[in-house]
C-alpha positions, 0 to 999 in steps of 0.5 A: 564510467567508474562504475562500469570499469569496476564491475568489469574488473570485479568480474575478470579472471584473477589468474593463478594466484595463490590461495591465501591472496584469493581468500584475503581478497574476499574480505575487501569485495563487498566494501569495494563494490558499494564504495565504487557505486557511491564514489561513481555517484559522487563523481556525477554529482560533483557538477551540481552538488557543490558540497561533494568536494568539501565532503571528500575533503573532510573524509581525507582529513578524518582519515589523516587527522589526529584523534583530537580532530577526528571526532569533530569531523566525524560529528560534521560528517554525520550531519551530511547524510551523504551515502558516500560518507557511510560507504567510505567508513564502512571500507575503512573499518574493513581495512579496504582504505590504504594510504599512498606516499606522494612524491611531495612527502604527503599521504593520500587515502586510496582504494584498491580495486579488487580485480588484479593483473597477472602480476597480483597488482590493482589500480588505485582509486584516489578518495580526494576525487574518485580518479584512478592514481597516476604517475607524472606521466599519466600512467596508471599506478598498480599496487599489490596488497603488501605495497601500501600501509592500510589506514589503521584504526583502534577500538575507540576509533572504530567505535566512533566510526560506528556511531557516525555511520548509524547517525548518518541516516538522521540527516538524510533528505528521505523522510522514511530514511530518517524515520527508520534511522530514528527507530533503530537507534531508539531501539538500540538501548544505548544511552550515547544516542540520547544527546544525538537524537536531542540535537537532531530534534531541533533540526527536524521538520517533519512532525511524524519524525519529530514524534518518532524522535521524542519516543526514541529519546524516552525510550533510551532514558527508561535505562538511565540510572537516575530514577527520576530521569526514568520517571520523566521518560515513563511520562512522555511514553504515556503522553505519546501513547508509545504502543511499541514501549508497552511490553518495556513498561509492563516488564519495568512495573513487574520487576522487583528491583524497580523503585516504587515511585517508578512502578506506580508511573509504569503502571499508570503509563500502562493503562494509558497506553491500554486505553488508547489501544482500546480506542484505536481498535474501536475507531479502526473497527468502526472504520472497517465497518463503514467501509464494508457497509460502502461496499455492501451500499455499492453492491446494493444500490443497483438493486434497489433500483431494479427490485425496489423501484421496479418490482423485479426480482433479478437474480442475475443482478450478481452477474451484472457485478461480474461483468463490471469486475471482468471489464476491469480485468479486460481493460487492465490487459489492453493497457498492457500486453493485450487481450485474447480468448477462444471459444470452442462450441460443443458443436462440429460441422463436416468434422471440424469443431465450431468456435470462434475467437478474438484478439486485441492488441495491447497499448503496452503502457507503462508509468502513470499512463498504465497506473490510470487505467482504473479511471477508464474502468469506471465508466466502461464498466457501467456501460458494459453492465448497463448494455448487458442489462438492457438486453436482459430487460428486452429479452426477458424481463419486459414479459414478466412485469408484475410477474415476481416468481416467473422473473425470479426463475427466469433470471435465475436460469439467465445467471446460470448461462452468464456464469457458463459464458464467463467460464468460456471465455475467461476460463474457470479459474479466478483471474487477477486484477492488479490494483493501481498504485495510488490505491495501495498503502495507507495513512495513519491518524493517531495510530489509526490506519486508513487503507487508501482502497477502503477510503476510495470506496467510501468516497465512491459510494457517496458519489454514487448515492449523490448522483442516483438521488440527483438523478431521481429527484432533479432530472426529467428522466428521474421524474418519469422513472418515479411516475412509471414506478408509482403507477405504470397505467396512469403514466401511459395515459399521460403519454410517458413512454413506459417501455423506454423508462423501463429500459432506462431504468433497468440498464442504469440499475445493472450499470450501478451493479457494473460500478461495484464490480469494478470496485470489488475487483480491486479487493479480491480475485475475479471469477465466474461466481463473483457475483453470487458471493454478494447477491443474498446480502444485496437482497438482504440490504434492500429489504431492511432498509425498505424496498424502493427506498434509496436512503434506507439502503444507505442506512442499512448497508452501513448498520449491517457493515458496522454491526458485522465488524463490531461483533466480529471484534467483540466475539473473535469469531466472523462466523458467529458474528454473521449468525447473530447479524442474520439473526437480528435482521430476522427478528427486525423484519418480524417487527417491521416487515416493510424495512426501515422506511417503507414506501407508502402510496395512495393504495396502502392508505 
């Protein structure tokens, strides 16, 4: 009620007041608004927070206290982490806290509302409990700017208040707020914060904030007048591998006024931090290479089934990837406001253009339920792409087994048709698939950043490879697939339904491509030509690993992805790095045409 009342009053018309009074009230506007919000939150916390009355009591004491007591009280308040304390102290420094002389002779700190009545007076909020000031009859008291005396401050007190406000966030229950406060104090270059950070170090429980405190203390101690303290601080920064202080240490080592021993220590610290940066970049590059290789693996694994095991050159494999990606887009919209499309065919009947449309209502989900949409995307994208692959196999591929050139041309035509269908349904422009919150952000280990989306694709690729291996090696269906792929005629003579096995194998390979599209939708936009961006890399990965070898596809994808990232880091040019990778692949295939793990059979012996 207090917040609503204050906001209503602040928006009210103040009437025809003198211009001077209007300008005078502007300086209090921001302080009053933030203080009222904090006071309202504190009122709500009084019933469940027993320390709130004690905090208000200390605030009153520090405003009314003597100089000797104020510093002790401010130190105590800085340990509360209370937002009310920070907002009240800021209002005090801006002259917005007044002293009301009570009938019993005491003074009460109050805050005047910004909105005033026709006489230029406003209600007063009592700091001790956040209530409006009232007389004995219960009527709200109103005061003008000149009716009360502002709680005065001097330069020394304002400095102490500012220090309290700066250190207040160190006791915040929020870890990120404490980390930000430590970073701010460590970069302030004010040595007076050293004992404050040292005192906080013994109370801090989070390891990340503790490290930031140690780094902040050492950073502040670099400006100490004692060379021995500076040398010790430089040593601490070197031990902490403080990348943020590298430039400061370099300037310290290059300054002609620096002590020779300090220059030696600073140079050693610079060398240690630069070595640490090299290793951070190295492991970061390896991680990005593995994640890129995992993306290539997820994309190429389905092709390793259809091309490697079945011998079918499916140029529409990229469109299976796009189906999985567009499935992610549709499911996301179904969890939201819904999905609709309309297609106008280039035909007309009795003067009317033919076409059809579809409109699906959405769930209008919010919160965690909406963020879980991607868990439904994974099986649905597999099923959608598998169904499309099944239709493609029955309609086209079954007539082209053992005819690779014809299958290449036919599937290339199918890919063009599917791309046009995507344009008709979803439009020619890219569509955006938003990542769920649990795939955003990153974690850091020894200054190496690991993105959650990249970690997910690595784990995702491991599960797909493991599942594919279990299917092919440990299930009856896998036995039938391997039998048909090795000798189709003999398997048919043994009673194996080769037609059904072909259908299931091609559908499974296409479903894996759909899973790849589901993840690719989380790292970029989805468009009609999405699959064409990966079809060449997919074939390259399968051929280098060995046609028909799942383990070869794994090694090939990880090797190509890591080499690409390492060369880009060394050469500083993504295009030149890819050219060198492609050249190395061509030379490798000249040496080993069968790839890393060439499949050998009786016909080759």
